[in-house]
C-alpha positions in Angstrom: 6.3 81.7 -35.8 7.6 78.7 -36.4 4.6 75.5 -36.0 7.4 73.4 -37.7 9.9 72.4 -35.2 11.9 70.7 -37.3 10.9 69.6 -41.3 13.6 66.9 -42.9 11.1 66.9 -46.5 7.2 65.9 -46.6 7.7 64.8 -42.9 8.2 67.6 -40.1 7.8 67.3 -36.2 5.1 69.6 -35.0 6.4 72.8 -32.7 2.9 72.0 -30.9 3.5 69.0 -30.7 6.5 68.7 -29.5 6.2 71.0 -26.1 2.8 69.4 -24.6 5.1 66.4 -25.3 7.7 67.9 -23.2 5.2 70.1 -20.8 3.4 66.4 -20.0 7.1 64.9 -19.5 8.5 67.9 -17.4 5.3 67.6 -15.2 5.2 63.8 -14.4 8.7 64.1 -13.3 8.0 66.7 -11.0 4.9 64.3 -9.8 7.8 61.6 -9.3 9.7 63.3 -7.2 6.8 64.9 -5.2 5.6 61.6 -4.3 8.7 60.1 -3.7 8.3 63.4 -0.4 5.0 62.1 0.5 6.5 58.2 1.3 4.8 57.5 -2.3 5.2 54.9 -5.0 7.2 57.9 -7.8 7.3 55.5 -10.5 3.9 54.3 -10.1 2.6 57.8 -9.9 4.8 58.9 -12.8 3.6 55.5 -15.2 -0.7 56.2 -13.9 -0.4 59.8 -15.0 1.5 58.7 -18.3 -1.6 56.2 -18.2 -4.3 59.5 -18.2 -3.2 61.7 -20.1 -2.6 59.1 -23.1 -6.1 57.5 -22.2 -7.7 61.7 -22.7 -5.5 61.0 -26.1 -6.8 59.0 -27.5 -10.8 59.5 -26.4 -10.3 63.2 -27.1 -9.3 61.4 -30.7 -12.3 59.3 -30.7 -14.5 62.2 -29.9 -12.8 63.9 -32.9 -14.3 61.2 -35.2 -17.8 60.5 -33.7 -17.8 64.8 -33.9 -17.3 64.8 -38.4 -17.9 61.1 -39.0 -15.6 60.7 -42.5 -13.8 63.0 -42.3 -10.7 61.6 -41.6 -10.7 58.0 -43.6 -11.0 59.4 -46.7 -7.4 59.0 -47.3 -4.1 58.6 -45.8 -3.7 62.3 -45.8 -6.6 62.8 -43.7 -5.9 60.3 -41.2 -2.8 62.9 -40.6 -5.2 65.3 -40.4 -6.5 62.9 -37.7 -3.5 62.7 -35.4 -2.5 66.6 -35.9 -5.7 67.7 -34.9 -6.4 68.6 -31.5 -9.4 66.5 -30.6 -12.3 67.4 -28.0 -11.7 68.3 -24.8 -14.4 66.8 -23.0 -14.0 63.0 -24.8 -10.5 63.6 -23.1 -11.7 64.3 -20.1 -14.6 61.6 -19.6 -11.8 59.0 -21.1 -9.8 60.6 -18.3 -11.7 60.4 -15.7 -12.3 57.2 -15.8 -9.0 56.4 -16.6 -7.8 57.8 -13.5 -10.7 56.5 -11.5 -9.8 52.6 -12.3 -6.0 52.9 -12.1 -6.0 54.9 -8.5 -8.7 52.5 -7.3 -6.3 49.6 -8.5 -3.0 51.1 -7.1 -4.7 52.3 -3.4 -3.0 55.4 -4.2 -4.6 58.3 -1.3 -7.1 60.4 -3.6 -5.7 64.0 -2.0 -2.6 63.4 -1.3 -2.1 61.9 -4.8 -4.2 65.7 -6.0 -1.6 67.6 -4.2 1.5 65.8 -5.1 -0.7 66.3 -9.1 -1.9 69.5 -8.5 2.1 71.0 -7.7 3.1 69.8 -10.8 0.7 70.3 -13.7 1.0 73.8 -14.0 4.8 73.5 -15.1 3.2 71.0 -18.0 1.2 73.4 -18.9 3.6 76.7 -19.0 5.8 74.9 -21.5 2.8 73.5 -23.4 1.5 77.0 -23.9 5.0 77.7 -25.5 3.8 75.4 -28.6 0.4 77.5 -28.7 2.4 80.1 -29.7 4.9 78.9 -32.2 2.2 77.3 -33.4 -0.5 80.5 -33.5 -3.3 78.4 -31.9 -4.8 80.8 -28.9 -4.1 83.5 -30.6 -5.5 87.3 -28.9 -6.7 90.2 -29.8 -5.6 93.1 -32.1 -3.7 95.5 -29.8 -1.0 98.2 -30.0 1.2 97.2 -27.0 5.2 97.8 -27.7 5.1 94.0 -26.5 2.3 93.2 -29.3 3.8 90.0 -31.9 2.3 89.4 -35.8 2.2 86.5 -37.2 3.7 85.8 -40.8 3.6 82.0 -41.3 1.4 80.9 -43.8 0.9 77.2 -42.8 0.0 78.7 -39.4 -2.1 80.4 -40.3 -3.6 77.2 -42.5 -3.9 75.4 -39.3 -4.5 77.4 -36.8 -6.7 80.5 -38.2 -4.2 82.6 -36.9 -4.9 86.2 -38.4 -1.2 87.4 -40.2 -0.2 90.8 -40.3 -1.5 92.1 -37.5 -0.5 93.1 -34.2 -2.2 91.4 -31.5 -1.5 90.3 -27.9 1.1 87.1 -27.3 -2.1 85.5 -25.2 -0.9 82.1 -25.4 2.6 83.6 -23.5 0.1 85.2 -20.9 -0.9 81.9 -20.2 2.7 80.4 -19.8 4.0 83.0 -17.5 0.6 82.6 -14.9 1.2 78.9 -15.4 4.9 79.5 -13.9 3.8 81.9 -11.4 1.2 79.7 -9.6 3.6 76.7 -9.8 5.9 78.4 -8.0 3.7 79.9 -5.7 2.3 76.1 -5.5 6.0 75.1 -4.9 6.0 77.9 -1.7 2.4 76.7 -0.6 3.2 72.6 -0.4 5.7 73.7 2.4 2.9 75.4 4.2 0.0 72.7 3.9 -3.1 72.9 6.3 -4.5 69.5 4.9 -4.7 67.0 2.7 -5.5 68.8 -1.0 -5.5 71.9 -0.7 -2.3 71.7 -2.8 -4.7 70.9 -5.7 -7.6 72.9 -4.8 -4.7 76.2 -4.6 -3.8 75.1 -8.3 -7.7 75.0 -9.2 -8.3 78.2 -7.5 -5.7 80.1 -9.3 -6.0 78.5 -12.4 -9.3 78.8 -12.3 -8.7 83.0 -12.0 -5.9 83.6 -13.8 -7.7 81.5 -16.5 -11.0 83.4 -16.1 -9.3 86.6 -16.4 -7.2 86.0 -19.4 -9.4 85.0 -21.7 -10.8 88.6 -22.2 -7.3 89.4 -23.9 -8.1 86.0 -26.6 -8.9 86.5 -29.7 -10.0 82.6 -31.4 -13.6 81.4 -31.4 -13.9 79.7 -28.1 -17.4 79.6 -28.2 -20.1 81.4 -25.6 -22.1 79.2 -24.2 -26.1 80.7 -24.5 -24.9 83.2 -26.5 -23.6 85.5 -23.5 -21.0 87.3 -23.0 -18.7 85.1 -21.2 -16.8 82.5 -23.2 -17.1 78.5 -22.8 -13.3 78.2 -20.9 -15.3 81.7 -18.6 -17.9 79.4 -17.6 -16.1 76.2 -17.0 -13.5 78.9 -14.7 -16.4 80.1 -12.8 -17.5 77.0 -11.8 -13.9 75.9 -11.2 -12.9 78.5 -9.0 -16.9 78.3 -6.8 -16.2 74.5 -6.3 -13.2 74.9 -5.0 -13.3 77.6 -2.7 -16.1 75.6 -0.9 -13.5 72.9 -0.5 -10.8 74.6 0.7 -12.6 77.0 3.4 -14.0 73.9 4.5 -10.8 72.2 4.7 -9.5 75.6 6.7 -12.3 75.2 8.8 -11.1 71.8 9.7 -7.7 72.2 10.1 -8.3 74.9 12.3 -11.0 73.0 14.8 -8.1 70.1 14.5 -5.4 72.7 16.3 -7.9 73.9 18.8 
């Protein structure tokens, strides 16, 4: 598609980076508005979320350097490739969790209420970010002959992501974007009917995990198969997320019913 959103001479703005950044901004803006309705400091919630995102980004890059030592400091161009590379998820996850714990404790936010605020906001950012995936060609789908199949033809997209060219593929990026957008609107409706604190965050985890598990079957890019099994790494993680969130949702519903009795 269009991996370069704007190109001026040797410099360009990558579509993926632009849409991910836009998604982060929109999510934090929604969280800020939600926080105000909860009687929380919206600006502080926005800043906390932004700090967590930045820490996750830095952590993923540091982990990438550890995984591939020496690959990114041979020259200026190799250093630039580090900035453009996606990073290692677990490095970003660990850095984000540590930062979140420290900042939330310092700000003394009510943890489950903050979880609901961020949980209601995350899907819209993910929906926007997936447009960047589609523009860049990453996270591509399996071959198909459906009327809405997409065909990538940009050599640079193939160079940076490995997406097959001139092949009809499932637009898995758009499937993911649409599922995230649907989850976002469902959570906005549920927010007004929330029965216990933490319900929105847990429903986000459950819905996203379930949708991701199903849509992974249509993905064609390599994503790893733990222990050589039939499921991808993301599907294994999704099973854990759905199981854990189901447990806490059930406990929350039972507790709320008990308090009404």
